PyMOL CGO cylinders between C-alpha atoms (Angstrom):
from pymol import cmd
from pymol.cgo import CYLINDER

trace = [
    CYLINDER, 0.00, 0.00, 0.00, 1.46, 3.38, -0.95, 0.3, 1, 1, 1, 1, 1, 1,
    CYLINDER, 1.46, 3.38, -0.95, 1.96, 6.13, 1.62, 0.3, 1, 1, 1, 1, 1, 1,
    CYLINDER, 1.96, 6.13, 1.62, -0.73, 8.17, -0.10, 0.3, 1, 1, 1, 1, 1, 1,
    CYLINDER, -0.73, 8.17, -0.10, -3.30, 5.35, 0.13, 0.3, 1, 1, 1, 1, 1, 1,
    CYLINDER, -3.30, 5.35, 0.13, -2.32, 4.59, 3.72, 0.3, 1, 1, 1, 1, 1, 1,
    CYLINDER, -2.32, 4.59, 3.72, -2.76, 8.26, 4.64, 0.3, 1, 1, 1, 1, 1, 1,
    CYLINDER, -2.76, 8.26, 4.64, -6.18, 8.30, 3.00, 0.3, 1, 1, 1, 1, 1, 1,
    CYLINDER, -6.18, 8.30, 3.00, -7.23, 5.12, 4.83, 0.3, 1, 1, 1, 1, 1, 1,
    CYLINDER, -7.23, 5.12, 4.83, -6.13, 6.52, 8.19, 0.3, 1, 1, 1, 1, 1, 1,
    CYLINDER, -6.13, 6.52, 8.19, -7.93, 9.83, 7.54, 0.3, 1, 1, 1, 1, 1, 1,
    CYLINDER, -7.93, 9.83, 7.54, -11.13, 8.01, 6.52, 0.3, 1, 1, 1, 1, 1, 1,
    CYLINDER, -11.13, 8.01, 6.52, -11.00, 5.81, 9.62, 0.3, 1, 1, 1, 1, 1, 1,
    CYLINDER, -11.00, 5.81, 9.62, -10.49, 8.82, 11.86, 0.3, 1, 1, 1, 1, 1, 1,
    CYLINDER, -10.49, 8.82, 11.86, -13.40, 10.65, 10.23, 0.3, 1, 1, 1, 1, 1, 1,
    CYLINDER, -13.40, 10.65, 10.23, -15.64, 7.61, 10.76, 0.3, 1, 1, 1, 1, 1, 1,
    CYLINDER, -15.64, 7.61, 10.76, -14.66, 7.35, 14.43, 0.3, 1, 1, 1, 1, 1, 1,
    CYLINDER, -14.66, 7.35, 14.43, -15.11, 11.08, 14.97, 0.3, 1, 1, 1, 1, 1, 1,
    CYLINDER, -15.11, 11.08, 14.97, -18.53, 11.02, 13.33, 0.3, 1, 1, 1, 1, 1, 1,
    CYLINDER, -18.53, 11.02, 13.33, -19.84, 8.01, 15.17, 0.3, 1, 1, 1, 1, 1, 1,
    CYLINDER, -19.84, 8.01, 15.17, -18.44, 9.18, 18.49, 0.3, 1, 1, 1, 1, 1, 1,
    CYLINDER, -18.44, 9.18, 18.49, -20.69, 12.26, 18.44, 0.3, 1, 1, 1, 1, 1, 1,
    CYLINDER, -20.69, 12.26, 18.44, -24.06, 10.68, 17.70, 0.3, 1, 1, 1, 1, 1, 1,
    CYLINDER, -24.06, 10.68, 17.70, -27.19, 9.92, 19.70, 0.3, 1, 1, 1, 1, 1, 1,
    CYLINDER, -27.19, 9.92, 19.70, -27.99, 6.36, 20.82, 0.3, 1, 1, 1, 1, 1, 1,
    CYLINDER, -27.99, 6.36, 20.82, -31.45, 5.07, 21.76, 0.3, 1, 1, 1, 1, 1, 1,
    CYLINDER, -31.45, 5.07, 21.76, -32.15, 2.11, 24.02, 0.3, 1, 1, 1, 1, 1, 1,
    CYLINDER, -32.15, 2.11, 24.02, -35.39, 0.47, 25.08, 0.3, 1, 1, 1, 1, 1, 1,
    CYLINDER, -35.39, 0.47, 25.08, -35.35, -0.54, 28.75, 0.3, 1, 1, 1, 1, 1, 1,
    CYLINDER, -35.35, -0.54, 28.75, -39.13, -1.03, 28.77, 0.3, 1, 1, 1, 1, 1, 1,
    CYLINDER, -39.13, -1.03, 28.77, -40.76, -4.47, 28.61, 0.3, 1, 1, 1, 1, 1, 1,
    CYLINDER, -40.76, -4.47, 28.61, -42.83, -3.44, 25.56, 0.3, 1, 1, 1, 1, 1, 1,
    CYLINDER, -42.83, -3.44, 25.56, -41.96, -2.89, 21.90, 0.3, 1, 1, 1, 1, 1, 1,
    CYLINDER, -41.96, -2.89, 21.90, -41.66, 0.87, 21.31, 0.3, 1, 1, 1, 1, 1, 1,
    CYLINDER, -41.66, 0.87, 21.31, -42.26, 2.89, 18.13, 0.3, 1, 1, 1, 1, 1, 1,
    CYLINDER, -42.26, 2.89, 18.13, -39.84, 5.83, 18.07, 0.3, 1, 1, 1, 1, 1, 1,
    CYLINDER, -39.84, 5.83, 18.07, -39.99, 8.79, 15.70, 0.3, 1, 1, 1, 1, 1, 1,
    CYLINDER, -39.99, 8.79, 15.70, -36.69, 10.55, 14.95, 0.3, 1, 1, 1, 1, 1, 1,
    CYLINDER, -36.69, 10.55, 14.95, -37.14, 14.08, 13.64, 0.3, 1, 1, 1, 1, 1, 1,
    CYLINDER, -37.14, 14.08, 13.64, -34.04, 15.62, 12.05, 0.3, 1, 1, 1, 1, 1, 1,
    CYLINDER, -34.04, 15.62, 12.05, -34.04, 19.22, 10.85, 0.3, 1, 1, 1, 1, 1, 1,
    CYLINDER, -34.04, 19.22, 10.85, -33.71, 19.64, 7.08, 0.3, 1, 1, 1, 1, 1, 1,
    CYLINDER, -33.71, 19.64, 7.08, -31.82, 22.94, 7.35, 0.3, 1, 1, 1, 1, 1, 1,
    CYLINDER, -31.82, 22.94, 7.35, -30.69, 25.66, 9.73, 0.3, 1, 1, 1, 1, 1, 1,
    CYLINDER, -30.69, 25.66, 9.73, -34.12, 27.31, 9.93, 0.3, 1, 1, 1, 1, 1, 1,
    CYLINDER, -34.12, 27.31, 9.93, -35.41, 24.50, 12.15, 0.3, 1, 1, 1, 1, 1, 1,
    CYLINDER, -35.41, 24.50, 12.15, -38.85, 24.73, 10.57, 0.3, 1, 1, 1, 1, 1, 1,
    CYLINDER, -38.85, 24.73, 10.57, -39.03, 21.43, 8.70, 0.3, 1, 1, 1, 1, 1, 1,
    CYLINDER, -39.03, 21.43, 8.70, -37.94, 17.96, 9.72, 0.3, 1, 1, 1, 1, 1, 1,
    CYLINDER, -37.94, 17.96, 9.72, -37.42, 14.60, 8.11, 0.3, 1, 1, 1, 1, 1, 1,
    CYLINDER, -37.42, 14.60, 8.11, -39.14, 11.99, 10.27, 0.3, 1, 1, 1, 1, 1, 1,
    CYLINDER, -39.14, 11.99, 10.27, -38.04, 8.37, 10.53, 0.3, 1, 1, 1, 1, 1, 1,
    CYLINDER, -38.04, 8.37, 10.53, -40.01, 5.70, 12.37, 0.3, 1, 1, 1, 1, 1, 1,
    CYLINDER, -40.01, 5.70, 12.37, -38.02, 2.95, 14.08, 0.3, 1, 1, 1, 1, 1, 1,
    CYLINDER, -38.02, 2.95, 14.08, -39.26, 0.09, 16.24, 0.3, 1, 1, 1, 1, 1, 1,
    CYLINDER, -39.26, 0.09, 16.24, -37.26, -1.05, 19.25, 0.3, 1, 1, 1, 1, 1, 1,
    CYLINDER, -37.26, -1.05, 19.25, -37.75, -4.43, 20.89, 0.3, 1, 1, 1, 1, 1, 1,
    CYLINDER, -37.75, -4.43, 20.89, -37.33, -4.67, 24.66, 0.3, 1, 1, 1, 1, 1, 1,
    CYLINDER, -37.33, -4.67, 24.66, -33.62, -4.36, 25.46, 0.3, 1, 1, 1, 1, 1, 1,
    CYLINDER, -33.62, -4.36, 25.46, -32.70, -3.25, 21.93, 0.3, 1, 1, 1, 1, 1, 1,
    CYLINDER, -32.70, -3.25, 21.93, -30.19, -0.45, 21.35, 0.3, 1, 1, 1, 1, 1, 1,
    CYLINDER, -30.19, -0.45, 21.35, -29.76, 1.62, 18.18, 0.3, 1, 1, 1, 1, 1, 1,
    CYLINDER, -29.76, 1.62, 18.18, -26.51, 3.53, 17.93, 0.3, 1, 1, 1, 1, 1, 1,
    CYLINDER, -26.51, 3.53, 17.93, -25.59, 6.64, 15.97, 0.3, 1, 1, 1, 1, 1, 1,
    CYLINDER, -25.59, 6.64, 15.97, -29.17, 7.46, 14.98, 0.3, 1, 1, 1, 1, 1, 1,
    CYLINDER, -29.17, 7.46, 14.98, -28.58, 11.21, 14.62, 0.3, 1, 1, 1, 1, 1, 1,
    CYLINDER, -28.58, 11.21, 14.62, -26.26, 14.02, 15.64, 0.3, 1, 1, 1, 1, 1, 1,
    CYLINDER, -26.26, 14.02, 15.64, -29.12, 16.33, 16.64, 0.3, 1, 1, 1, 1, 1, 1,
    CYLINDER, -29.12, 16.33, 16.64, -32.80, 15.35, 16.61, 0.3, 1, 1, 1, 1, 1, 1,
    CYLINDER, -32.80, 15.35, 16.61, -36.11, 15.17, 18.41, 0.3, 1, 1, 1, 1, 1, 1,
    CYLINDER, -36.11, 15.17, 18.41, -36.90, 11.69, 19.73, 0.3, 1, 1, 1, 1, 1, 1,
    CYLINDER, -36.90, 11.69, 19.73, -40.61, 10.97, 20.23, 0.3, 1, 1, 1, 1, 1, 1,
    CYLINDER, -40.61, 10.97, 20.23, -42.51, 7.99, 21.61, 0.3, 1, 1, 1, 1, 1, 1,
    CYLINDER, -42.51, 7.99, 21.61, -44.97, 7.25, 18.86, 0.3, 1, 1, 1, 1, 1, 1,
    CYLINDER, -44.97, 7.25, 18.86, -46.52, 9.32, 16.09, 0.3, 1, 1, 1, 1, 1, 1,
    CYLINDER, -46.52, 9.32, 16.09, -49.17, 11.29, 18.01, 0.3, 1, 1, 1, 1, 1, 1,
    CYLINDER, -49.17, 11.29, 18.01, -48.96, 15.09, 18.17, 0.3, 1, 1, 1, 1, 1, 1,
    CYLINDER, -48.96, 15.09, 18.17, -48.93, 14.91, 21.97, 0.3, 1, 1, 1, 1, 1, 1,
    CYLINDER, -48.93, 14.91, 21.97, -46.33, 12.11, 22.16, 0.3, 1, 1, 1, 1, 1, 1,
    CYLINDER, -46.33, 12.11, 22.16, -43.61, 12.49, 24.76, 0.3, 1, 1, 1, 1, 1, 1,
    CYLINDER, -43.61, 12.49, 24.76, -40.51, 13.97, 23.11, 0.3, 1, 1, 1, 1, 1, 1,
    CYLINDER, -40.51, 13.97, 23.11, -36.98, 14.99, 24.00, 0.3, 1, 1, 1, 1, 1, 1,
    CYLINDER, -36.98, 14.99, 24.00, -34.29, 16.87, 22.11, 0.3, 1, 1, 1, 1, 1, 1,
    CYLINDER, -34.29, 16.87, 22.11, -31.00, 14.99, 21.90, 0.3, 1, 1, 1, 1, 1, 1,
    CYLINDER, -31.00, 14.99, 21.90, -27.60, 15.73, 20.42, 0.3, 1, 1, 1, 1, 1, 1,
    CYLINDER, -27.60, 15.73, 20.42, -23.98, 14.60, 20.26, 0.3, 1, 1, 1, 1, 1, 1,
    CYLINDER, -23.98, 14.60, 20.26, -23.18, 11.76, 22.66, 0.3, 1, 1, 1, 1, 1, 1,
    CYLINDER, -23.18, 11.76, 22.66, -26.45, 11.64, 24.57, 0.3, 1, 1, 1, 1, 1, 1,
    CYLINDER, -26.45, 11.64, 24.57, -28.28, 8.38, 25.15, 0.3, 1, 1, 1, 1, 1, 1,
    CYLINDER, -28.28, 8.38, 25.15, -32.07, 8.47, 25.03, 0.3, 1, 1, 1, 1, 1, 1,
    CYLINDER, -32.07, 8.47, 25.03, -33.61, 5.67, 27.08, 0.3, 1, 1, 1, 1, 1, 1,
    CYLINDER, -33.61, 5.67, 27.08, -37.18, 4.42, 27.05, 0.3, 1, 1, 1, 1, 1, 1,
    CYLINDER, -37.18, 4.42, 27.05, -37.69, 3.58, 30.72, 0.3, 1, 1, 1, 1, 1, 1,
    CYLINDER, -37.69, 3.58, 30.72, -40.26, 1.26, 32.26, 0.3, 1, 1, 1, 1, 1, 1,
    CYLINDER, -40.26, 1.26, 32.26, -43.75, 2.65, 31.80, 0.3, 1, 1, 1, 1, 1, 1,
    CYLINDER, -43.75, 2.65, 31.80, -42.98, 4.11, 28.37, 0.3, 1, 1, 1, 1, 1, 1,
    CYLINDER, -42.98, 4.11, 28.37, -41.28, 7.36, 29.39, 0.3, 1, 1, 1, 1, 1, 1,
    CYLINDER, -41.28, 7.36, 29.39, -38.15, 8.97, 27.89, 0.3, 1, 1, 1, 1, 1, 1,
    CYLINDER, -38.15, 8.97, 27.89, -34.98, 9.86, 29.77, 0.3, 1, 1, 1, 1, 1, 1,
    CYLINDER, -34.98, 9.86, 29.77, -31.67, 11.32, 28.61, 0.3, 1, 1, 1, 1, 1, 1,
    CYLINDER, -31.67, 11.32, 28.61, -28.39, 9.99, 30.00, 0.3, 1, 1, 1, 1, 1, 1,
]
cmd.load_cgo(trace, "trace")
């Protein structure tokens, strides 16, 4: 492997580690399956989001789901929601409530 290719590989690996190290994780500590909506802002205005629905089984963890987003329990307008960013861990606790670690 040439020095140039090695340097590129090291830089790419470091970028991947840096990116994944600053992302939100979600874990389900509840005994029930949970539908989670992730809302990520489309631009800097913060007016529009792209929403993604994920389903978490009891005990399941999803890593690196976003760098900054709103995490909601379910799709209802009045669903419990929290804002999360960087290295925070959002946990669904027993009883279907959200907590940030």
